[in-house]
C-alpha positions in Angstrom: -23.3 51.0 7.2 -19.7 50.6 7.2 -17.6 51.2 4.0 -14.1 49.3 3.5 -11.4 50.5 1.2 -8.6 48.2 -0.4 -5.4 50.0 -0.4 -5.7 50.7 -4.0 -9.2 52.9 -3.2 -7.1 54.1 -0.5 -4.5 55.1 -2.2 -6.5 56.5 -5.4 -8.7 58.6 -2.6 -5.5 59.9 -1.0 -4.7 63.6 -1.2 -2.3 63.4 -2.7 -3.0 60.4 -4.7 -0.1 57.8 -4.1 0.6 55.3 -6.9 -0.6 51.7 -6.7 2.2 49.2 -7.8 1.3 48.6 -11.9 1.2 44.9 -11.0 -1.7 45.4 -8.7 -3.5 48.3 -10.8 -3.4 49.2 -14.6 -1.0 46.7 -15.3 -0.9 44.6 -18.3 -2.6 41.3 -18.3 -0.5 38.2 -20.2 -1.2 34.8 -20.6 0.9 32.0 -21.3 -0.7 28.8 -22.6 -0.1 25.3 -24.2 -0.2 21.6 -24.3 2.1 19.0 -23.9 1.8 15.4 -24.8 3.1 13.3 -21.7 4.1 9.5 -22.7 3.8 7.2 -19.3 7.4 7.2 -18.9 7.0 10.7 -18.4 5.0 10.9 -15.1 7.2 9.0 -12.8 8.1 10.0 -9.4 10.1 13.2 -9.3 10.2 14.0 -13.0 9.5 17.2 -13.7 7.0 19.6 -16.6 8.1 23.0 -17.2 4.9 24.5 -18.9 6.4 28.5 -19.6 8.6 31.0 -18.7 7.2 33.8 -16.4 9.2 36.9 -15.9 10.1 37.5 -12.0 8.6 40.8 -11.5 5.1 39.7 -12.7 2.3 38.6 -10.4 0.4 35.0 -11.3 -3.3 35.5 -11.1 -4.3 32.2 -12.3 -2.9 28.7 -13.2 -5.5 26.3 -14.7 -4.6 22.8 -15.2 -6.9 20.6 -18.0 -5.5 16.7 -18.7 -6.4 13.3 -19.8 -6.9 10.8 -17.2 -3.1 10.4 -17.0 -3.0 7.7 -13.9 -5.2 4.7 -14.5 -4.2 3.7 -11.0 -5.2 6.7 -8.8 -1.5 7.3 -7.4 -0.5 10.1 -8.8 0.1 13.2 -6.9 2.3 16.6 -8.1 3.1 19.5 -6.9 2.7 23.4 -9.2 5.8 25.5 -8.5 8.9 28.2 -9.6 12.2 26.7 -11.4 15.1 28.2 -12.6 15.1 29.3 -16.2 18.4 28.4 -17.1 17.8 24.7 -18.4 18.8 23.1 -15.4 16.0 22.6 -13.7 16.7 23.7 -10.4 13.6 24.0 -7.7 13.3 27.8 -6.8 10.1 26.6 -4.6 8.5 23.5 -6.1 5.1 23.4 -4.6 4.5 27.1 -3.9 1.4 27.5 -6.0 0.2 23.4 -5.2 1.1 20.7 -3.0 0.4 17.0 -3.8 -2.9 17.6 -6.3 -4.5 14.8 -7.3 -6.4 16.1 -10.0 -4.4 14.6 -12.9 -5.6 11.3 -12.0 -8.9 11.3 -13.7 -9.5 13.6 -16.8 -10.5 16.9 -15.8 -12.3 19.1 -19.2 -13.1 22.1 -17.0 -10.1 23.3 -15.7 -8.6 22.9 -12.4 -7.7 26.2 -10.5 -4.1 25.7 -8.6 -2.5 29.0 -8.2 -3.6 29.3 -4.5 -4.2 25.5 -3.7 -1.0 25.6 -1.7 -0.5 29.7 -1.6 -2.6 31.7 0.5 -5.2 34.0 -0.8 -3.9 36.9 0.5 -1.4 36.8 -1.8 -2.7 37.8 -5.1 -0.9 40.3 -6.7 2.4 39.1 -5.0 5.6 39.1 -7.9 6.5 35.9 -8.8 10.4 36.3 -7.1 9.0 36.8 -3.8 6.6 33.4 -5.1 9.9 31.9 -5.1 11.5 33.1 -1.9 13.4 35.5 -3.1 13.6 39.3 -1.3 14.9 41.1 -4.4 14.0 40.5 -7.6 16.7 39.1 -9.7 15.2 39.8 -13.2 14.7 37.8 -16.2 12.1 34.5 -15.9 11.3 31.4 -13.6 9.7 28.7 -15.3 6.0 27.6 -14.0 6.7 23.7 -13.5 4.8 20.7 -12.1 6.9 17.9 -10.2 5.4 14.3 -10.0 5.5 13.1 -6.1 3.9 9.4 -7.0 4.0 8.5 -10.6 1.1 8.4 -13.0 1.2 5.3 -15.7 -1.0 6.5 -18.7 0.1 8.5 -21.4 -2.2 11.9 -22.7 -2.4 15.6 -22.6 -1.8 18.4 -20.5 -3.2 21.7 -21.1 -2.5 24.8 -19.0 -3.5 28.4 -19.1 -1.3 31.0 -16.9 -2.8 34.3 -16.1 0.0 37.0 -15.2 0.0 40.7 -14.6 3.3 42.8 -15.7 4.1 46.3 -15.2 
């Protein structure tokens, strides 16, 4: 019978014990959640919706979206990614979490997980600044946001739950 350990377990059993990064083990789970009422005019191609500021040294573990039907014509697509938190809505990587998703075309009341739609699952525990493509942590915050690639045409609510680990 084989036994395979994760790096977390291997480090725990090492002698002397090796410390794991706090964003991977024993970090503090935080939640950003809310709802935004979107007008039909907020859903045009290239429009953005900023959901929440997340610390650059955090590790996002989940991004769930819940929504009314925001597109009667079934054309809406959007990306989920990271933007600077300086008020200029500058994309760091506008589709690092999800790319051209179609979930907003119909009402979703059970939630859609999008944190790993475009991001490889082996990046679980990676810090936000790395998700944004940075090699060093700039400190501060990035916004998790949506960018509409193709327009929707129906006003409605968009709710979200973002779970992340901080050190």
